[in-house]
C-alpha positions as CSV (number, residue, x, y, z in Angstrom):
1,M,30.3,-22.2,130.8
2,I,32.7,-22.3,127.8
3,K,35.1,-19.9,129.4
4,S,35.0,-21.6,132.8
5,R,35.4,-25.1,131.3
6,F,38.0,-24.4,128.6
7,G,39.6,-21.1,129.8
8,S,42.9,-22.7,130.8
9,E,43.2,-24.3,127.4
10,L,42.1,-21.5,125.1
11,D,45.4,-19.7,125.1
12,G,47.1,-22.9,123.7
13,W,44.4,-23.3,121.1
14,V,44.7,-19.7,119.9
15,H,48.5,-20.1,119.7
16,A,48.2,-23.3,117.7
17,L,45.4,-22.2,115.3
18,F,46.4,-18.5,114.8
19,P,50.2,-18.3,115.1
20,F,50.3,-15.2,112.9
21,L,48.9,-13.2,115.8
22,F,52.2,-13.6,117.7
23,R,54.7,-13.0,114.9
24,R,54.6,-9.2,115.5
25,S,53.7,-7.0,118.3
26,L,50.0,-6.3,118.3
27,N,48.2,-3.9,120.6
28,P,45.6,-5.9,122.5
29,N,43.5,-2.7,123.0
30,A,43.5,-2.1,119.3
31,L,42.2,-5.7,118.8
32,T,39.5,-4.9,121.3
33,A,38.5,-1.8,119.4
34,W,38.6,-3.6,116.1
35,G,36.3,-6.3,117.5
36,A,33.9,-3.6,118.8
37,G,33.9,-2.0,115.4
38,V,33.2,-5.2,113.5
39,S,30.4,-6.0,116.0
40,M,28.9,-2.5,115.3
41,A,28.9,-3.3,111.6
42,A,27.2,-6.6,112.5
43,A,24.5,-4.7,114.3
44,I,23.9,-2.5,111.3
45,A,23.7,-5.5,109.0
46,L,21.2,-7.2,111.3
47,G,19.1,-4.1,111.7
48,S,18.9,-3.7,107.9
49,G,17.9,-7.4,107.4
50,H,21.2,-8.8,106.1
51,L,21.2,-11.7,108.5
52,V,23.9,-13.9,106.9
53,I,26.3,-11.0,106.7
54,G,25.4,-10.0,110.2
55,G,25.9,-13.5,111.5
56,V,29.3,-13.7,109.9
57,L,30.3,-10.4,111.4
58,V,29.1,-11.4,114.8
59,L,31.5,-14.4,114.7
60,A,34.3,-12.2,113.4
61,G,33.8,-9.7,116.3
62,G,33.8,-12.7,118.7
63,F,37.1,-13.8,117.2
64,F,38.7,-10.4,118.1
65,D,37.2,-10.7,121.6
66,L,38.7,-14.1,122.0
67,V,42.2,-13.3,121.0
68,D,42.8,-9.8,122.5
69,G,43.3,-11.2,126.0
70,V,45.6,-14.0,124.7
71,V,47.7,-11.5,122.9
72,A,47.9,-9.3,126.0
73,R,49.1,-12.2,128.1
74,H,51.6,-13.4,125.4
75,T,53.2,-9.9,125.1
76,G,53.1,-9.1,128.8
77,S,51.0,-6.0,128.0
78,A,47.9,-7.0,130.1
79,S,46.8,-4.0,132.2
80,S,44.0,-2.8,134.4
81,F,42.9,-0.3,131.8
82,G,43.0,-3.1,129.1
83,A,40.7,-5.3,131.3
84,F,38.4,-2.3,131.9
85,F,38.3,-1.3,128.2
86,D,37.6,-4.9,127.1
87,S,34.8,-5.3,129.6
88,T,33.2,-1.9,128.6
89,M,33.3,-2.8,124.9
90,D,31.8,-6.2,125.7
91,R,28.8,-4.6,127.4
92,L,28.4,-2.1,124.5
93,V,28.6,-4.9,121.9
94,D,26.1,-7.1,123.8
95,M,23.5,-4.3,123.8
96,V,24.2,-3.0,120.2
97,L,23.9,-6.5,118.6
98,L,20.5,-7.1,120.2
99,L,19.4,-3.6,119.4
100,G,20.1,-4.4,115.7
101,V,18.0,-7.6,116.1
102,M,15.2,-5.5,117.7
103,V,15.2,-3.0,114.8
104,Y,15.0,-5.8,112.3
105,L,12.1,-7.5,114.1
106,A,10.2,-4.3,114.7
107,G,10.3,-3.6,111.0
108,R,8.7,-7.0,110.4
109,G,6.0,-6.4,113.1
110,D,7.3,-9.2,115.3
111,I,6.4,-7.8,118.7
112,L,7.1,-11.0,120.5
113,G,10.6,-11.2,119.0
114,V,11.3,-7.6,120.1
115,V,10.2,-8.4,123.6
116,L,12.4,-11.6,123.7
117,A,15.4,-9.7,122.3
118,G,14.9,-6.9,124.9
119,T,14.6,-9.5,127.7
120,A,17.8,-11.1,126.5
121,M,19.5,-7.7,126.5
122,I,18.4,-7.0,130.1
123,G,19.4,-10.5,131.3
124,G,22.8,-10.3,129.6
125,V,23.7,-6.9,131.1
126,L,22.5,-8.0,134.5
127,T,24.5,-11.2,134.3
128,S,27.7,-9.3,133.8
129,Y,26.8,-6.4,136.2
130,I,26.0,-8.8,139.1
131,K,29.3,-10.5,138.7
132,A,31.3,-7.3,138.4
133,R,29.5,-5.6,141.3
134,A,29.7,-8.6,143.6
135,E,33.4,-9.0,143.0
136,S,34.0,-5.6,144.4
137,F,33.2,-7.3,147.7
138,L,34.1,-10.9,147.0
139,P,37.2,-12.6,145.5
140,S,35.1,-14.1,142.7
141,L,31.6,-15.0,141.8
142,E,30.5,-17.9,139.6
143,G,27.1,-19.3,138.8
144,G,24.8,-20.0,135.9
145,F,25.7,-21.6,132.6
146,F,24.9,-18.9,130.1
147,E,27.8,-16.5,129.9
148,R,28.8,-14.1,127.1
149,A,30.5,-16.7,124.9
150,E,27.3,-18.8,124.9
151,R,25.2,-15.7,124.1
152,V,27.3,-14.6,121.2
153,L,27.4,-18.1,119.7
154,V,23.6,-18.7,120.1
155,L,22.9,-15.4,118.4
156,A,25.2,-16.0,115.5
157,L,23.9,-19.5,114.9
158,G,20.3,-18.2,115.1
159,V,20.7,-15.6,112.4
160,L,22.9,-17.9,110.2
161,T,20.5,-20.9,110.3
162,G,17.3,-19.0,110.1
163,W,16.3,-20.1,113.6
164,L,16.4,-16.6,115.1
165,G,13.1,-17.0,117.0
166,V,14.4,-20.2,118.7
167,A,17.7,-18.4,119.4
168,L,15.9,-15.5,121.1
169,W,13.9,-17.8,123.4
170,I,17.2,-19.5,124.4
171,L,18.9,-16.1,124.9
172,A,16.1,-14.6,126.9
173,L,15.5,-17.6,129.2
174,G,19.2,-18.5,129.5
175,S,20.2,-14.9,130.3
176,V,17.5,-14.3,132.9
177,Y,18.2,-17.7,134.5
178,T,21.9,-17.0,134.8
179,A,21.3,-13.5,136.2
180,V,18.9,-14.9,138.9
181,V,21.4,-17.7,139.8
182,R,24.2,-15.2,140.1
183,F,22.1,-12.8,142.2
184,V,21.2,-15.7,144.6
185,A,24.8,-16.8,144.8
186,A,26.0,-13.2,145.5
187,R,23.4,-12.7,148.2
188,R,24.4,-15.9,150.0
189,A,28.1,-15.2,149.7
190,L,27.7,-11.6,150.9
191,E,25.6,-12.6,153.8
192,R,28.4,-15.0,154.9
193,E,30.8,-12.1,154.7
194,G,28.8,-10.2,157.3
195,P,28.3,-6.4,157.5
196,A,30.5,-4.1,155.6
197,S,30.9,-0.4,155.3
198,L,30.0,0.5,151.7
199,G,31.1,4.2,151.7
200,P,31.2,5.8,148.3
201,A,31.4,2.4,146.6
202,G,27.8,1.8,147.6
203,E,26.6,4.6,145.5
204,E,25.7,4.3,141.8
205,G,25.9,7.1,139.2
């Protein structure tokens, strides 16, 4: 929802707030890799119970994820591989952060929390996968309000404020709801498209 509502304005905001990013040539793929590395550190901090540090690192990783695409567009270095790399790292980070939360909660014997974090992980991955897979047949697919930016923000706020349990309920319900909404939207759109020959693209490894 944040991206779809403010996406056209984010580039201008990043330019205005962080001009130092554009004073020298930065490799957007390196920014993506740095963001993934910071998020890995966040997952380790969360898993070991250092929630405040983990929360700050989650936000820092989110910053890199926000600016890498803006830098790529600014420098004219956007590429198909860059988009693929960014998407792959996003999925990795989504899973690793929640895995860190699950390790922390398992150590505290919070079985319900582990289940909620696992549900949020599944819902988040499905939300992204459904969109990516549907768009191999459709020009675009939208639907649901709980996208990646919302998930990262809710998780960070949950661990920083001490309301992790509430955040996990929001993450689990919001992610599953959005995945279901996107699945229904994809089904309707694909049925309107009519029959298609899948060929090798219809097979999953």
